[in-house]
N, C-alpha and C positions, 0 to 999 in steps of 0.2 A: 806343233800340235801334234797329241798327240790320239788317236786314230784307234778307237778299238771295234774291232770284226766278231762277231759271233756268229761260229760254226764257215770259218776261213773256207771248208773243205769243201763244203756241202751245201748248197747244189755246184757241181762242178761246174757248170757253166757259168756261173757266179764268182768262181778266182779272178778272173780280171777286177775286177772292184777292190779287192786287194791289190793287185798287180799295179795296175795305175794308180792307185792311191800313193804306193812307195816311190812312183820316181817322181811326186811334188819335192821340191825341195821344201827341207823344212818339215817334214809329216814325218813323222814315228808310226808305223803300223804294227800294233799289237793283236794276238789273237788269241781266242777261248773258244777250245771244241773238244771232241769228245773221240776224235781219231788220232792213232799213234802218230808221232812227228814223223816216223819214219816214212808213214804212209801218205804224206802229205807230196803235191809232184816239187823236181827241184826250185821251178821257177818258183812257186808260191812259199815255200821254205825260205826263199832269198829275199822275198818281199815283204816278209816277216821280223820286226826287228825281236819280238822274244813271242811262243806260243806256247799256253798255259791248257794241258791235256786234265780237262775234267770227267771222272767215271761218268756222269749222266746230265749232260744239258738243260734237262727236264727238271734239275733239281736245284731249285732257284739260290739256295741258300752257298751249295758248294759251288755255284757260279759268283755270286756275289764276291765271297772269299778271295777266288782268283781274280777276280779282279781288284780286291782290295791290294793283293799282294803286287799285282802289276802297278797298282797306282803307288803305290811305297817305294817301289824299283824305280820309276819312270817319269814320276810326277802326277799331276789332276790329269784326267781323261777331258779331251776336247768333244771328242764325240763318239756314240755307239751307236751301231747298225747293223743290221744283219739281211736287209734288204726281202727276207722271208717273212710269210703269214705266221708261220707255225710260230716265229720267236719273237713277233711284234711285241707281246704282255711282256716277256724277259726282257725285252732291250728297253721299255719305258720304265720296267721298275729299275732296271739299273740306272737310269736315267735320274730318276727319284734320288736315289739310294746316296748317287755321288755329284748331284748336281750339276747334270750336264745337260748342252742344251737339246732340244730337241720335244718331240711328244711324250707327255708324263703317263701317267696311268688315268689319272683325271682326265686327261687330252682324246683319250681312244671310247671311251663308252662312246659319240655319236660317231664312232668310224665300225664297232662293232656290233652293234644292236640296229637290226633292220629299221625297230620300229624311231630310234632314235635319229638314224638318216635320215629320214621322211620329214623332219621336223626341219632339218636343216635344209633338206630341196624345197620346202615348202619358202624357207625365209630366203630362197633364191631367187623365188619367183615360177618354180620349175615347176611342169604338169608333174601328178602324182596321183594311184589311184586309191581309193577308201582303205585302210586298213586297221586291226585291230591285236592288241598283245591277249595272248590265250596261256593261260593258269590254271585256270579248272574246268571242270564241265562245263559249269553255266556259262563261263565265259564263249565254250563253242557256240553254245546256244544263240547266246548274246549274237556272235561274230553271224551266224545265219539267220539272221532276221535284221539284224543292220547291214548289211555287205550282201547278201543273197549269192545265190550259185551264179555262176562257175568261181569258186575261189582256190586261192592257191596255199598253203599251209607249211610255212618252211619254219626250222632255228629262229629262234628273235637274233640270239647269237649264232649266227654257221656261216661253212665258209661254201663259197658255190652252191649245186641242188642237191649236195648230198641232207639227207633226210623230209625231203619234198615228198607232198602230197598234191594231186589235182583233185580237188572234191567237188563234183558237179550234181550231185543228188544225195539226200539223205544214208543211202547206203555206204557212200564214198567215205560221209562223215564217222560211218558207225567201225565199218575199216581201219580209219584215223583214229580212234577209241580204242581199238583194239590193240594196236601198234605202238601206241604213243604210249611212255613209260608213266606218265603223270607228274613228272618233275621238270622235262625242261620245257621251258617256255617258248611258245610259237608266236608265231605271228601269221593272219589271219590275213590277207589281201584280196582284192578282185580281181579275177582272172584277166589277163589281158589278150585279146584272140589276137596276135603279131607272132611271125614266124620268125622276124628278126630281133635279134636281141644286137644291135650296136655300141662302142664305146668312146669315148673322150679319154685318151691317157695323153700320160707327159710328166715333164719337171718342174718342180718350182723350185726356188732360188732361199737363201735365207732370209730376204722378205716378203719370200709368196708370191713373187714374178711367176708367170708361165714362162720359163726358157724352152720348152721343146712341148709340140703338142700333137698328137700325130690321133690313129683310131685305128679299131679291129671292127670286122664283122663277122658272125659266128655264122658260119652252113647252117648247123643244126643249131638250135639251142642247148644248153646245157641239161635241160629237165629230157627232150627228146635222148639225149644221149647217154642216158640212165633208164628210161622207157625201153628205151629199142638197140639198146649196145650197140648204134652205129658206129663209125670214124670219126672221130675229130677233126674238124677240119676249119679253118677261119684265116683271114687274111687282113692284111694291113691295107687300110685304106691310099688310093691314091691321092682323093682329095678329101676333103671334110666339109659336111655342109655348113652353110653361116648359124643357121638356127643350131644346131648342135654345138660348133664352136663356143656361142654365146651364152648357152645353156652352162655348160661345161666352165665355162670362165665365172660365170656366176656362182656357180658350186664351191671351187678351188675361193673364192672370196669369201663364202657362207662356212666354209669348213675351216679357214684358215691355216691351214698348216705351212710349215716351212721344212723348206730344204728335202723336200720328199720327190721320192715318184708317187702317183695317183694312177686309179685305172679305175672310171665311173663307166658304170653298166646303164643304157635305156632300150628299151623299147623303140622302135622303129612305126609310129604310128600314123600311117598315112604321108601326110607333109609336115608332121609333128612326132614329138619324142616325149615317151615318159619315164623319167628316173627308175629305177631300180635297186641299184645301190651305188655306195663309195667303197673302193679298197684303198687302203693307207699304203701301198705299194705297188710298184709293178704287175703287170698279169704275169703269171706264172710259166711254167715250162720252157719253149725254145724261144720266148714272147721277145725278148730284149735281141737278141741274134734278126729277128724279125723284123724288128724295129730300123734294125742298123741298116741290112741289107736294104729295105726300103728307099730308105732317106741317104743310105751312102752316107753312115757319118757312126761314129765311134762312143756310144751312148756311158762307156765304161769309165771314157775320157774325159767326156761331158762332164759327168759328177764330179771325177777326183778335181774338175777344174773349179765347179762351183764350192764344193767344200773348203776349198781354199782362197775363197774370193777373186777368183778369176771370172773375165765374163767367155759364154759360148760364141763362138763364134758366127759368122755366117756360113747361111750351107750353099755351099756352090751347086749341087745338084738338083735337079727336080727331080720330087720323087716317084716311085712308082710302086705297084700292087708287091707287096710280099705272100705268097702263099703259105700257109706252115697245113700238111696234109700226113693224117697218121694212119699208117694200116696196120691189123691185128694178125700174128703168127697163126693165130689157129680159123682165119676166113681164105678162103679159097678165091684167088682176086684171076680177072681175063687177064692182065698182062704183067709180067713177072718185072723184078728190080730191075733187073737190066735194060730191059724193052722200056723203063720210063726213064733211066739215065741217056740209053742212048736218043729217044726221041726228044728230051727236054735239055738234050748236053750244054746248050748253049745258056740254058738261064737258071739250071739246077745249081745249088748254092752250097747246099751240103745234107745230108741225110746223119740224122741225132737217133742213136739209139734211145729210149724211155726207159729211166729210169722205174723197177719193178714197182715202187710203189704206187704208180700214176697211170701204170699201162693196163691195167682192168678200164679203169673209164677212158682213158686215149689213146690207147692201142700202142703196140710195140714200137714199133718206125718211125721219125717224123720227117718229112718230105719236105725242106724248103725252097723254094722257087721263086722266082719275078717275073714281072710281067706287064707290060706298058701299058696295056690294054684292057677291057671285060673280056672279051670273046675270048681270049687266051687265056686267061684265067679260067674261068669257066670249063674252057675243053680240060686244062688240067687236073681241076676237081672231079670232072665226070673219068675222061682215062686213068688216074689214078684211082680212082675209090669204085670201078664196076666192078662184082662180083660174079660168079660164074653161076 
């Protein structure tokens, strides 16, 4: 099997995907990236049979030429993947160009556009709220009439809460119009009065079977993070509600993706859930480490196993909560980093430095801790986040 990794160096915490694949018998791991070869860590260099450096990964033609060279030298590519939201469309274009297994550009429409996602949530029989695509000023007026205040306006093709507006009155609509470039297609939908966003996350094999499932809950919603610049914090749930699991599995069937991670967001609405967004990859940041700590597993190894046709073994350990709590350099906290490490020495797994590109939204330092009960988890959230 020839496996092509796009951007094997960045993000750094995804490097184990390449390393674990290289340990599988019969797998040749190839890489295309824009970092100089000498910049790659020794273990990553050893995992790559060949690395082709391009000047710019954004230049798809350049990347295609690099892939064509690797195919000429090593034979057909069996898989191509980056596991990164930013490169999903490039990955799909390469699969189409070179007839490689996996999601092609046409398959991504349902995972890129919020308006399309809603159709598949409905097909799966999962609750959604009314929404409308907005391309013109007339569309805005129509949305106000048909959906009504309060509403959320967000780019139809967008990631996270970037470019999101909360519209509760006519003045908010005017503010949106002033900020809108008139070209970006927006999606307006009814505002859900819920402070809890939770997810159904996991991994499906080549036949679309869920081989790993988990979920996380945000301490603050992504919109709150943008509006109030709060510290980002979320935790991997110790166990998932049966209704959430049922909804999640039905959505997986409706979307029909194969051999991929997934990250599906829901509002918690009393005893029910409302589907928000389907992400055709795992949650970002250091969430893969949090999954691993919570479940005492190695998802890098598990992914390499299913890609090569293997079966993921039984999980011998009971899940725990795993908290990811970030702190900002500019914020004055009550407790120091040393005090956190001393108080939670038995639970602290690691402290990670957030890449600068994500620090403004998510914070600078990320603390990953495990807890076996909700009371301890809540204490950790309060202790780490308390400011002067």
